DRENTORKOL-3810 file (N, C-alpha, C; in nm, 4 decimals):
REM DRENTORKOL-3810
@n.u->11.2324; n.v->12.0954; n.w->11.9424; ca.u->11.2688; ca.v->11.9741; ca.w->12.0133; c.u->11.2577; c.v->11.8563; c.w->11.9174
@n.u->11.3574; n.v->11.7712; n.w->11.9129; ca.u->11.3576; ca.v->11.6537; ca.w->11.8281; c.u->11.3227; c.v->11.5325; c.w->11.9116
@n.u->11.2275; n.v->11.4536; n.w->11.8651; ca.u->11.1885; ca.v->11.3321; ca.w->11.9346; c.u->11.2592; c.v->11.2149; c.w->11.8698
@n.u->11.3235; n.v->11.1317; n.w->11.9504; ca.u->11.3980; ca.v->11.0180; ca.w->11.8996; c.u->11.3413; c.v->10.8917; c.w->11.9617
@n.u->11.3111; n.v->10.7940; n.w->11.8771; ca.u->11.2608; ca.v->10.6667; ca.w->11.9267; c.u->11.3795; c.v->10.5802; c.w->11.9679
@n.u->11.3745; n.v->10.5260; n.w->12.0893; ca.u->11.4830; ca.v->10.4439; ca.w->12.1403; c.u->11.4384; c.v->10.2991; c.w->12.1452
@n.u->11.5297; n.v->10.2100; n.w->12.1150; ca.u->11.5026; ca.v->10.0670; ca.w->12.1263; c.u->11.5858; c.v->10.0112; c.w->12.2396
@n.u->11.5229; n.v->9.9289; n.w->12.3204; ca.u->11.5923; ca.v->9.8658; ca.w->12.4314; c.u->11.6878; c.v->9.7595; c.w->12.3770
@n.u->11.8073; n.v->9.7537; n.w->12.4288; ca.u->11.9049; ca.v->9.6537; ca.w->12.3867; c.u->11.8637; c.v->9.5170; c.w->12.4390
@n.u->11.8796; n.v->9.4154; n.w->12.3570; ca.u->11.8537; ca.v->9.2792; ca.w->12.4004; c.u->11.7087; c.v->9.2350; c.w->12.3881
@n.u->11.6178; n.v->9.3234; n.w->12.3543; ca.u->11.4782; ca.v->9.2842; ca.w->12.3395; c.u->11.4510; c.v->9.2490; c.w->12.1949
@n.u->11.4032; n.v->9.1292; n.w->12.1716; ca.u->11.3715; ca.v->9.0869; ca.w->12.0356; c.u->11.2390; c.v->9.1484; c.w->11.9935
@n.u->11.2325; n.v->9.1886; n.w->11.8705; ca.u->11.1101; ca.v->9.2481; ca.w->11.8174; c.u->11.0767; c.v->9.1803; c.w->11.6862
@n.u->10.9554; n.v->9.1253; n.w->11.6707; ca.u->10.9215; ca.v->9.0571; ca.w->11.5467; c.u->10.9384; c.v->9.1509; c.w->11.4272
@n.u->11.0028; n.v->9.0995; n.w->11.3240; ca.u->11.0293; ca.v->9.1823; ca.w->11.2067; c.u->10.9143; c.v->9.1810; c.w->11.1074
@n.u->10.8241; n.v->9.0836; n.w->11.1195; ca.u->10.7201; ca.v->9.0700; ca.w->11.0187; c.u->10.5950; c.v->9.1508; c.w->11.0482
@n.u->10.5759; n.v->9.1953; n.w->11.1700; ca.u->10.4543; ca.v->9.2679; ca.w->11.2046; c.u->10.4818; c.v->9.3608; c.w->11.3203
@n.u->10.4367; n.v->9.4812; n.w->11.3076; ca.u->10.4508; ca.v->9.5781; ca.w->11.4148; c.u->10.3157; c.v->9.6463; c.w->11.4329
@n.u->10.2275; n.v->9.5899; n.w->11.5185; ca.u->10.0921; ca.v->9.6440; ca.w->11.5295; c.u->10.0873; c.v->9.7878; c.w->11.5766
@n.u->10.1917; n.v->9.8304; n.w->11.6437; ca.u->10.1930; ca.v->9.9664; ca.w->11.6916; c.u->10.2908; c.v->10.0511; c.w->11.6119
@n.u->10.3380; n.v->9.9950; n.w->11.5014; ca.u->10.4278; ca.v->10.0689; ca.w->11.4139; c.u->10.3548; c.v->10.1877; c.w->11.3545
@n.u->10.4208; n.v->10.2983; n.w->11.3545; ca.u->10.3562; ca.v->10.4209; ca.w->11.3104; c.u->10.3575; c.v->10.4329; c.w->11.1597
@n.u->10.2524; n.v->10.4888; n.w->11.1064; ca.u->10.2490; ca.v->10.5240; ca.w->10.9656; c.u->10.2956; c.v->10.6671; c.w->10.9477
@n.u->10.3074; n.v->10.7384; n.w->11.0566; ca.u->10.3642; ca.v->10.8727; ca.w->11.0539; c.u->10.4269; c.v->10.8992; c.w->11.1898
@n.u->10.5130; n.v->10.9986; n.w->11.1985; ca.u->10.5786; ca.v->11.0309; ca.w->11.3250; c.u->10.4771; c.v->11.0706; c.w->11.4312
@n.u->10.3744; n.v->11.1417; n.w->11.3912; ca.u->10.2728; ca.v->11.1846; ca.w->11.4858; c.u->10.2021; c.v->11.0653; c.w->11.5481
@n.u->10.1709; n.v->10.9623; n.w->11.4676; ca.u->10.1039; ca.v->10.8438; ca.w->11.5192; c.u->10.1883; c.v->10.7706; c.w->11.6223
@n.u->10.3202; n.v->10.7757; n.w->11.6045; ca.u->10.4078; ca.v->10.7008; ca.w->11.6928; c.u->10.3984; c.v->10.7507; c.w->11.8360
@n.u->10.3893; n.v->10.8800; n.w->11.8551; ca.u->10.3880; ca.v->10.9347; ca.w->11.9897; c.u->10.2480; c.v->10.9666; c.w->12.0416
@n.u->10.1560; n.v->10.9950; n.w->11.9516; ca.u->10.0188; ca.v->11.0248; ca.w->11.9906; c.u->9.9239; c.v->10.9511; c.w->11.8978
@n.u->9.9001; n.v->10.8174; n.w->11.9203; ca.u->9.8178; ca.v->10.7407; ca.w->11.8273; c.u->9.6754; c.v->10.7937; c.w->11.8127
@n.u->9.6234; n.v->10.8588; n.w->11.9141; ca.u->9.4870; ca.v->10.9105; ca.w->11.9041; c.u->9.4802; c.v->11.0364; c.w->11.8181
@n.u->9.5947; n.v->11.0888; n.w->11.7781; ca.u->9.5957; ca.v->11.2098; ca.w->11.6963; c.u->9.5361; c.v->11.1852; c.w->11.5592
@n.u->9.5307; n.v->11.0576; n.w->11.5168; ca.u->9.4717; ca.v->11.0266; ca.w->11.3865; c.u->9.3198; c.v->11.0357; c.w->11.3907
@n.u->9.2635; n.v->11.0437; n.w->11.5095; ca.u->9.1195; ca.v->11.0520; ca.w->11.5217; c.u->9.0698; c.v->11.1780; c.w->11.4524
@n.u->8.9640; n.v->11.1628; n.w->11.3776; ca.u->8.9074; ca.v->11.2763; ca.w->11.3065; c.u->8.8574; c.v->11.3774; c.w->11.4089
@n.u->8.9175; n.v->11.4948; n.w->11.4091; ca.u->8.8832; ca.v->11.5960; ca.w->11.5089; c.u->8.7388; c.v->11.6447; c.w->11.4963
@n.u->8.6851; n.v->11.6434; n.w->11.3749; ca.u->8.5484; ca.v->11.6922; ca.w->11.3571; c.u->8.4463; c.v->11.5945; c.w->11.4148
@n.u->8.4698; n.v->11.4649; n.w->11.3976; ca.u->8.3720; ca.v->11.3667; ca.w->11.4421; c.u->8.4138; c.v->11.2962; c.w->11.5694
@n.u->8.5434; n.v->11.2731; n.w->11.5861; ca.u->8.5914; ca.v->11.2065; ca.w->11.7048; c.u->8.5647; c.v->11.0576; c.w->11.7085
@n.u->8.5352; n.v->10.9934; n.w->11.5949; ca.u->8.5056; ca.v->10.8503; ca.w->11.5957; c.u->8.6274; c.v->10.7695; c.w->11.5530
@n.u->8.6701; n.v->10.6785; n.w->11.6385; ca.u->8.7796; ca.v->10.5873; ca.w->11.6082; c.u->8.7445; c.v->10.4543; c.w->11.6738
@n.u->8.7133; n.v->10.3509; n.w->11.5941; ca.u->8.6737; ca.v->10.2228; ca.w->11.6532; c.u->8.7899; c.v->10.1573; c.w->11.7284
@n.u->8.7565; n.v->10.0881; n.w->11.8353; ca.u->8.8587; ca.v->10.0174; ca.w->11.9117; c.u->8.9031; c.v->9.8938; c.w->11.8346
@n.u->9.0287; n.v->9.8543; n.w->11.8573; ca.u->9.0861; ca.v->9.7462; ca.w->11.7795; c.u->9.1651; c.v->9.6528; c.w->11.8702
@n.u->9.1666; n.v->9.5245; n.w->11.8325; ca.u->9.2444; ca.v->9.4233; ca.w->11.9024; c.u->9.3222; c.v->9.3446; c.w->11.7969
@n.u->9.4503; n.v->9.3195; n.w->11.8207; ca.u->9.5327; ca.v->9.2424; ca.w->11.7281; c.u->9.5921; c.v->9.1252; c.w->11.8034
@n.u->9.5717; n.v->9.0041; n.w->11.7492; ca.u->9.6268; ca.v->8.8829; ca.w->11.8094; c.u->9.7076; c.v->8.8091; c.w->11.7039
@n.u->9.8078; n.v->8.7336; n.w->11.7501; ca.u->9.8919; ca.v->8.6570; ca.w->11.6596; c.u->9.8883; c.v->8.5100; c.w->11.6969
@n.u->9.8759; n.v->8.4243; n.w->11.5959; ca.u->9.8910; ca.v->8.2799; ca.w->11.6133; c.u->10.0121; c.v->8.2380; c.w->11.5307
@n.u->10.0401; n.v->8.1080; n.w->11.5270; ca.u->10.1553; ca.v->8.0603; ca.w->11.4505; c.u->10.1411; c.v->8.0859; c.w->11.3005
@n.u->10.0170; n.v->8.0863; n.w->11.2508; ca.u->9.9998; ca.v->8.0966; ca.w->11.1064; c.u->9.9242; c.v->8.2201; c.w->11.0576
@n.u->9.8776; n.v->8.3063; n.w->11.1486; ca.u->9.8006; ca.v->8.4227; ca.w->11.1026; c.u->9.7928; c.v->8.5300; c.w->11.2118
@n.u->9.7454; n.v->8.6465; n.w->11.1694; ca.u->9.7126; ca.v->8.7559; ca.w->11.2605; c.u->9.5614; c.v->8.7736; c.w->11.2558
@n.u->9.5012; n.v->8.7996; n.w->11.3707; ca.u->9.3572; ca.v->8.8235; ca.w->11.3773; c.u->9.3354; c.v->8.9654; c.w->11.4287
@n.u->9.2673; n.v->9.0440; n.w->11.3484; ca.u->9.2390; ca.v->9.1828; ca.w->11.3838; c.u->9.0892; c.v->9.1951; c.w->11.4043
@n.u->9.0492; n.v->9.2482; n.w->11.5191; ca.u->8.9067; ca.v->9.2697; ca.w->11.5470; c.u->8.8833; c.v->9.4170; c.w->11.5729
@n.u->8.7824; n.v->9.4713; n.w->11.5081; ca.u->8.7427; ca.v->9.6095; ca.w->11.5312; c.u->8.5982; c.v->9.6101; c.w->11.5771
@n.u->8.5695; n.v->9.6851; n.w->11.6828; ca.u->8.4324; ca.v->9.6998; ca.w->11.7293; c.u->8.3667; c.v->9.8096; c.w->11.6480
@n.u->8.2608; n.v->9.7739; n.w->11.5764; ca.u->8.1909; ca.v->9.8682; ca.w->11.4898; c.u->8.0409; c.v->9.8652; c.w->11.5158
@n.u->7.9973; n.v->9.8901; n.w->11.6395; ca.u->7.8531; ca.v->9.8882; ca.w->11.6659; c.u->7.7833; c.v->9.9994; c.w->11.5890
@n.u->7.6746; n.v->9.9641; n.w->11.5247; ca.u->7.5974; ca.v->10.0630; ca.w->11.4503; c.u->7.6527; c.v->10.0950; c.w->11.3130
@n.u->7.7581; n.v->10.0256; n.w->11.2707; ca.u->7.8158; ca.v->10.0479; ca.w->11.1383; c.u->7.7714; c.v->9.9336; c.w->11.0477
@n.u->7.7046; n.v->9.9681; n.w->10.9376; ca.u->7.6568; ca.v->9.8673; ca.w->10.8435; c.u->7.7730; c.v->9.8063; c.w->10.7669
@n.u->7.7600; n.v->9.6809; n.w->10.7297; ca.u->7.8620; ca.v->9.6099; ca.w->10.6527; c.u->7.8964; c.v->9.6856; c.w->10.5245
@n.u->7.7972; n.v->9.7463; n.w->10.4638; ca.u->7.8153; ca.v->9.8195; ca.w->10.3381; c.u->7.8971; c.v->9.9481; c.w->10.3569
@n.u->7.9092; n.v->9.9955; n.w->10.4800; ca.u->7.9814; ca.v->10.1195; ca.w->10.5083; c.u->8.1263; c.v->10.0957; c.w->10.5515
@n.u->8.1761; n.v->9.9712; n.w->10.5357; ca.u->8.3120; ca.v->9.9368; ca.w->10.5767; c.u->8.3900; c.v->9.8865; c.w->10.4549
@n.u->8.5154; n.v->9.9316; n.w->10.4429; ca.u->8.6037; ca.v->9.8867; ca.w->10.3358; c.u->8.7319; c.v->9.8319; c.w->10.3977
@n.u->8.7776; n.v->9.7171; n.w->10.3456; ca.u->8.9035; ca.v->9.6578; ca.w->10.3887; c.u->8.9920; c.v->9.6498; c.w->10.2650
@n.u->9.1138; n.v->9.7042; n.w->10.2759; ca.u->9.2039; ca.v->9.7094; ca.w->10.1616; c.u->9.3441; c.v->9.6707; c.w->10.2064
@n.u->9.4157; n.v->9.5943; n.w->10.1211; ca.u->9.5544; ca.v->9.5581; ca.w->10.1489; c.u->9.6383; c.v->9.5983; c.w->10.0291
@n.u->9.7322; n.v->9.6902; n.w->10.0531; ca.u->9.8152; ca.v->9.7396; ca.w->9.9438; c.u->9.9524; c.v->9.7777; c.w->9.9984
@n.u->10.0567; n.v->9.7306; n.w->9.9298; ca.u->10.1955; ca.v->9.7603; ca.w->9.9673; c.u->10.2258; c.v->9.7269; c.w->10.1132
@n.u->10.1716; n.v->9.6158; n.w->10.1616; ca.u->10.1983; ca.v->9.5721; ca.w->10.2976; c.u->10.1184; c.v->9.6424; c.w->10.4055
@n.u->10.0240; n.v->9.7270; n.w->10.3659; ca.u->9.9435; ca.v->9.8003; ca.w->10.4641; c.u->9.7977; c.v->9.7573; c.w->10.4538
@n.u->9.7448; n.v->9.7080; n.w->10.5652; ca.u->9.6032; ca.v->9.6733; ca.w->10.5748; c.u->9.5296; c.v->9.7959; c.w->10.6260
@n.u->9.4305; n.v->9.8420; n.w->10.5511; ca.u->9.3544; ca.v->9.9600; ca.w->10.5901; c.u->9.2073; c.v->9.9236; c.w->10.6010
@n.u->9.1500; n.v->9.9537; n.w->10.7165; ca.u->9.0063; ca.v->9.9376; ca.w->10.7381; c.u->8.9496; c.v->10.0781; c.w->10.7520
@n.u->8.8547; n.v->10.1114; n.w->10.6665; ca.u->8.7953; ca.v->10.2444; ca.w->10.6715; c.u->8.6452; c.v->10.2324; c.w->10.6544
@n.u->8.5770; n.v->10.3376; n.w->10.6889; ca.u->8.4326; ca.v->10.3376; ca.w->10.6757; c.u->8.3717; c.v->10.4590; c.w->10.7395
@n.u->8.2429; n.v->10.4469; n.w->10.7676; ca.u->8.1727; ca.v->10.5591; ca.w->10.8273; c.u->8.0591; c.v->10.5101; c.w->10.9155
@n.u->8.0500; n.v->10.5688; n.w->11.0328; ca.u->7.9370; ca.v->10.5435; ca.w->11.1223; c.u->7.8435; c.v->10.6613; c.w->11.1061
@n.u->7.7244; n.v->10.6329; n.w->11.0585; ca.u->7.6290; ca.v->10.7389; ca.w->11.0248; c.u->7.5280; c.v->10.7611; c.w->11.1376
@n.u->7.4910; n.v->10.8867; n.w->11.1542; ca.u->7.3865; ca.v->10.9224; ca.w->11.2498; c.u->7.2535; c.v->10.8981; c.w->11.1810
@n.u->7.1718; n.v->10.8119; n.w->11.2382; ca.u->7.0444; ca.v->10.7775; ca.w->11.1755; c.u->6.9286; c.v->10.8621; c.w->11.2251
@n.u->6.9562; n.v->10.9584; n.w->11.3119; ca.u->6.8509; ca.v->11.0432; ca.w->11.3658; c.u->6.7973; c.v->11.1367; c.w->11.2585
@n.u->6.6677; n.v->11.1313; n.w->11.2359; ca.u->6.6032; ca.v->11.2158; ca.w->11.1350; c.u->6.5337; c.v->11.3362; c.w->11.1980
@n.u->6.4978; n.v->11.3221; n.w->11.3228; ca.u->6.4219; ca.v->11.4266; ca.w->11.3922; c.u->6.5111; c.v->11.5465; c.w->11.4214
@n.u->6.4792; n.v->11.6607; n.w->11.3650; ca.u->6.5598; ca.v->11.7812; ca.w->11.3847; c.u->6.5061; c.v->11.8694; c.w->11.4979
@n.u->6.3840; n.v->11.8442; n.w->11.5443; ca.u->6.3252; ca.v->11.9300; ca.w->11.6463; c.u->6.3525; c.v->11.8813; c.w->11.7894
@n.u->6.4138; n.v->11.7645; n.w->11.8036; ca.u->6.4383; ca.v->11.7140; ca.w->11.9382; c.u->6.5590; c.v->11.7830; c.w->12.0008
@n.u->6.5590; n.v->11.7862; n.w->12.1332; ca.u->6.6698; ca.v->11.8451; ca.w->12.2073; c.u->6.7612; c.v->11.7345; c.w->12.2560
@n.u->6.8874; n.v->11.7534; n.w->12.2400; ca.u->6.9858; ca.v->11.6565; ca.w->12.2884; c.u->7.0495; c.v->11.7164; c.w->12.4127
@n.u->7.0339; n.v->11.6490; n.w->12.5248; ca.u->7.0891; ca.v->11.6977; ca.w->12.6501; c.u->7.2292; c.v->11.6429; c.w->12.6755
@n.u->7.2545; n.v->11.5234; n.w->12.6263; ca.u->7.3873; ca.v->11.4635; ca.w->12.6398; c.u->7.4037; c.v->11.3621; c.w->12.5280
@n.u->7.5149; n.v->11.3699; n.w->12.4580; ca.u->7.5422; ca.v->11.2738; ca.w->12.3522; c.u->7.6867; c.v->11.2286; c.w->12.3616
@n.u->7.7073; n.v->11.0999; n.w->12.3891; ca.u->7.8409; ca.v->11.0425; ca.w->12.3946; c.u->7.8648; c.v->10.9493; c.w->12.2772
@n.u->7.7694; n.v->10.9393; n.w->12.1889; ca.u->7.7816; ca.v->10.8546; ca.w->12.0712; c.u->7.8543; c.v->10.9330; c.w->11.9630
@n.u->7.9583; n.v->10.8735; n.w->11.9088; ca.u->8.0384; ca.v->10.9386; ca.w->11.8057; c.u->7.9981; c.v->10.8877; c.w->11.6675
@n.u->8.0014; n.v->10.9754; n.w->11.5709; ca.u->7.9699; ca.v->10.9428; ca.w->11.4331; c.u->8.0782; c.v->10.9994; c.w->11.3435
@n.u->8.0878; n.v->10.9453; n.w->11.2230; ca.u->8.1790; ca.v->11.0014; ca.w->11.1245; c.u->8.2653; c.v->10.8964; c.w->11.0582
@n.u->8.3537; n.v->10.9434; n.w->10.9722; ca.u->8.4436; ca.v->10.8563; ca.w->10.8981; c.u->8.5598; c.v->10.8135; c.w->10.9875
@n.u->8.6151; n.v->10.6945; n.w->10.9600; ca.u->8.7285; ca.v->10.6445; ca.w->11.0351; c.u->8.8227; c.v->10.5689; c.w->10.9418
@n.u->8.9466; n.v->10.5590; n.w->10.9836; ca.u->9.0473; ca.v->10.4803; ca.w->10.9123; c.u->9.1446; c.v->10.4243; c.w->11.0151
@n.u->9.1682; n.v->10.2940; n.w->11.0076; ca.u->9.2690; ca.v->10.2283; ca.w->11.0913; c.u->9.3622; c.v->10.1532; c.w->10.9968
@n.u->9.4930; n.v->10.1669; n.w->11.0145; ca.u->9.5904; ca.v->10.1026; ca.w->10.9260; c.u->9.6960; c.v->10.0295; c.w->11.0069
@n.u->9.7381; n.v->9.9142; n.w->10.9549; ca.u->9.8446; ca.v->9.8345; ca.w->11.0154; c.u->9.9422; c.v->9.7934; c.w->10.9063
@n.u->10.0698; n.v->9.7938; n.w->10.9387; ca.u->10.1732; ca.v->9.7558; ca.w->10.8424; c.u->10.2158; c.v->9.6112; c.w->10.8686
@n.u->10.2207; n.v->9.5303; n.w->10.7631; ca.u->10.2628; ca.v->9.3902; ca.w->10.7725; c.u->10.3778; c.v->9.3636; c.w->10.6775
@n.u->10.4603; n.v->9.2648; n.w->10.7133; ca.u->10.5641; ca.v->9.2143; ca.w->10.6245; c.u->10.5456; c.v->9.0645; c.w->10.6146
@n.u->10.5694; n.v->9.0108; n.w->10.4979; ca.u->10.5680; ca.v->8.8672; ca.w->10.4737; c.u->10.4378; c.v->8.8002; c.w->10.5148
@n.u->10.3281; n.v->8.8524; n.w->10.4622; ca.u->10.1978; ca.v->8.7893; ca.w->10.4803; c.u->10.1424; c.v->8.7542; c.w->10.3425
@n.u->10.0454; n.v->8.6644; n.w->10.3405; ca.u->9.9840; ca.v->8.6223; ca.w->10.2150; c.u->9.8630; c.v->8.7108; c.w->10.1882
@n.u->9.8838; n.v->8.8189; n.w->10.1156; ca.u->9.7783; ca.v->8.9166; ca.w->10.0889; c.u->9.6612; c.v->8.8624; c.w->10.0105
@n.u->9.6830; n.v->8.7567; n.w->9.9327; ca.u->9.5759; ca.v->8.6967; ca.w->9.8518; c.u->9.4757; c.v->8.6195; c.w->9.9366
@n.u->9.5150; n.v->8.5800; n.w->10.0558; ca.u->9.4281; ca.v->8.4964; ca.w->10.1397; c.u->9.3676; c.v->8.5718; c.w->10.2582
@n.u->9.3769; n.v->8.7035; n.w->10.2590; ca.u->9.3171; ca.v->8.7818; ca.w->10.3677; c.u->9.1656; c.v->8.7701; c.w->10.3588
@n.u->9.1018; n.v->8.7475; n.w->10.4734; ca.u->8.9558; ca.v->8.7366; ca.w->10.4768; c.u->8.9000; c.v->8.8299; c.w->10.5830
@n.u->8.7748; n.v->8.8701; n.w->10.5630; ca.u->8.7085; ca.v->8.9594; ca.w->10.6585; c.u->8.5655; c.v->8.9132; c.w->10.6807
@n.u->8.5198; n.v->8.9293; n.w->10.8050; ca.u->8.3821; ca.v->8.8900; ca.w->10.8412; c.u->8.3242; c.v->8.9969; c.w->10.9326
@n.u->8.2025; n.v->9.0399; n.w->10.9034; ca.u->8.1326; ca.v->9.1414; ca.w->10.9837; c.u->8.0119; c.v->9.0745; c.w->11.0472
@n.u->8.0132; n.v->9.0657; n.w->11.1806; ca.u->7.9037; ca.v->8.9976; ca.w->11.2500; c.u->7.8800; c.v->9.0621; c.w->11.3856
@n.u->7.7541; n.v->9.0946; n.w->11.4147; ca.u->7.7137; ca.v->9.1517; ca.w->11.5434; c.u->7.7958; c.v->9.2743; c.w->11.5836
@n.u->7.8248; n.v->9.3611; n.w->11.4879; ca.u->7.8968; ca.v->9.4839; ca.w->11.5189; c.u->8.0462; c.v->9.4678; c.w->11.5379
@n.u->8.1006; n.v->9.3517; n.w->11.5013; ca.u->8.2441; ca.v->9.3269; ca.w->11.5126; c.u->8.2975; c.v->9.2832; c.w->11.3769
@n.u->8.4013; n.v->9.3510; n.w->11.3305; ca.u->8.4684; ca.v->9.3137; ca.w->11.2065; c.u->8.5925; c.v->9.2342; c.w->11.2437
@n.u->8.6057; n.v->9.1143; n.w->11.1878; ca.u->8.7222; ca.v->9.0304; ca.w->11.2111; c.u->8.7959; c.v->9.0124; c.w->11.0794
@n.u->8.9223; n.v->9.0504; n.w->11.0766; ca.u->9.0055; ca.v->9.0355; ca.w->10.9574; c.u->9.1165; c.v->8.9374; c.w->10.9915
@n.u->9.1309; n.v->8.8333; n.w->10.9083; ca.u->9.2348; ca.v->8.7331; ca.w->10.9277; c.u->9.3407; c.v->8.7524; c.w->10.8202
@n.u->9.4642; n.v->8.7711; n.w->10.8645; ca.u->9.5770; ca.v->8.7939; ca.w->10.7736; c.u->9.6734; c.v->8.6773; c.w->10.7888
@n.u->9.6713; n.v->8.5800; n.w->10.6931; ca.u->9.7614; ca.v->8.4650; ca.w->10.7026; c.u->9.9075; c.v->8.5040; c.w->10.6786
@n.u->9.9965; n.v->8.4415; n.w->10.7524; ca.u->10.1396; ca.v->8.4624; ca.w->10.7314; c.u->10.1829; c.v->8.3834; c.w->10.6085
@n.u->10.2854; n.v->8.4312; n.w->10.5403; ca.u->10.3377; ca.v->8.3556; ca.w->10.4273; c.u->10.4158; c.v->8.2368; c.w->10.4811
@n.u->10.4364; n.v->8.1372; n.w->10.3978; ca.u->10.4998; ca.v->8.0123; ca.w->10.4409; c.u->10.6401; c.v->8.0337; c.w->10.4948
@n.u->10.7129; n.v->8.1326; n.w->10.4424; ca.u->10.8512; ca.v->8.1486; ca.w->10.4856; c.u->10.8664; c.v->8.2088; c.w->10.6249
@n.u->10.7616; n.v->8.2644; n.w->10.6845; ca.u->10.7736; ca.v->8.3203; ca.w->10.8196; c.u->10.7079; c.v->8.2333; c.w->10.9253
@n.u->10.6419; n.v->8.1253; n.w->10.8837; ca.u->10.5768; ca.v->8.0389; ca.w->10.9809; c.u->10.6819; c.v->7.9546; c.w->11.0536
@n.u->10.6666; n.v->7.9392; n.w->11.1852; ca.u->10.7644; ca.v->7.8606; ca.w->11.2605; c.u->10.7607; c.v->7.7150; c.w->11.2196
@n.u->10.8771; n.v->7.6522; n.w->11.2222; ca.u->10.8830; ca.v->7.5101; ca.w->11.1892; c.u->10.9913; c.v->7.4462; c.w->11.2735
@n.u->10.9721; n.v->7.3184; n.w->11.3025; ca.u->11.0725; ca.v->7.2418; ca.w->11.3775; c.u->11.1787; c.v->7.1945; c.w->11.2789
@n.u->11.3025; n.v->7.1985; n.w->11.3217; ca.u->11.4127; ca.v->7.1535; ca.w->11.2375; c.u->11.4707; c.v->7.0272; c.w->11.2985
@n.u->11.4728; n.v->6.9232; n.w->11.2192; ca.u->11.5241; ca.v->6.7948; ca.w->11.2676; c.u->11.6756; c.v->6.7988; c.w->11.2731
@n.u->11.7297; n.v->6.7481; n.w->11.3814; ca.u->11.8740; ca.v->6.7441; ca.w->11.3994; c.u->11.9262; c.v->6.6129; c.w->11.3450
@n.u->12.0240; n.v->6.6202; n.w->11.2576; ca.u->12.0787; ca.v->6.4991; ca.w->11.1956; c.u->12.1856; c.v->6.4363; c.w->11.2802
END
């Protein structure tokens, strides 16, 4: 069976950013498929857009700042890291565990952003990455002569 992505006619779609744009065909139809099957850890993410930048927030409770990497290369912003299990006691019994641990990677594709001015802040278990738009994609008013 061949899966074909359809676009609705008449709907405008921003060309500079596609937060749900797939990095692979599998991601497009099943985004949770990128979750590491062995660990099952995938931090939740929120993406917002303003006139001059994109704001990406990832919830990373229990993840140390030193265990997170933010990289921007070829138009792809990648946030990766690892949530480590700090339990040292091996003799205890676990009756129920819903806490996930392990390595994670989240990637977003951008066009026409200023990669040199990307900033990241890790505070209270939340990573905030600000991706400024380049000057040529920012909206501007045009004076009528």
